[in-house]
C-alpha positions in Angstrom: 62.1 71.7 110.4 65.7 71.6 109.3 67.1 69.7 106.4 69.3 66.7 107.2 72.1 68.0 105.0 72.0 71.4 106.7 72.3 69.7 110.1 75.2 67.6 109.0 77.0 70.6 107.5 76.3 72.8 110.5 76.1 70.4 113.5 77.9 72.8 115.9 75.6 75.7 115.0 72.5 73.6 115.3 73.6 72.2 118.7 74.4 75.7 120.0 71.0 77.0 118.7 69.2 74.1 120.5 71.1 74.8 123.7 70.2 78.5 123.6 66.6 77.7 123.1 66.5 75.2 125.9 65.7 72.3 123.6 67.1 68.9 124.5 68.7 67.3 121.4 71.5 65.0 120.6 73.0 66.3 117.4 76.0 64.0 117.5 73.6 61.0 117.6 71.7 62.4 114.6 74.9 63.0 112.7 76.0 59.4 113.4 72.7 57.9 112.4 72.6 59.9 109.1 76.2 58.8 108.3 75.2 55.2 108.9 72.1 55.7 106.7 74.2 57.1 103.9 76.6 54.2 104.2 73.8 51.7 103.9 72.4 53.5 100.8 75.9 53.2 99.2 76.0 49.5 99.9 72.6 48.9 98.3 
């Protein structure tokens, strides 16, 4: 399992790796959700 921070910092590499392995994933959606989560944490 990959760390959320690693995915955020290397989104293009992770997406390419998933594509090469034939794994369906939506890295851009994951990045968006993580940014929203961080924003909510800052508000709290």
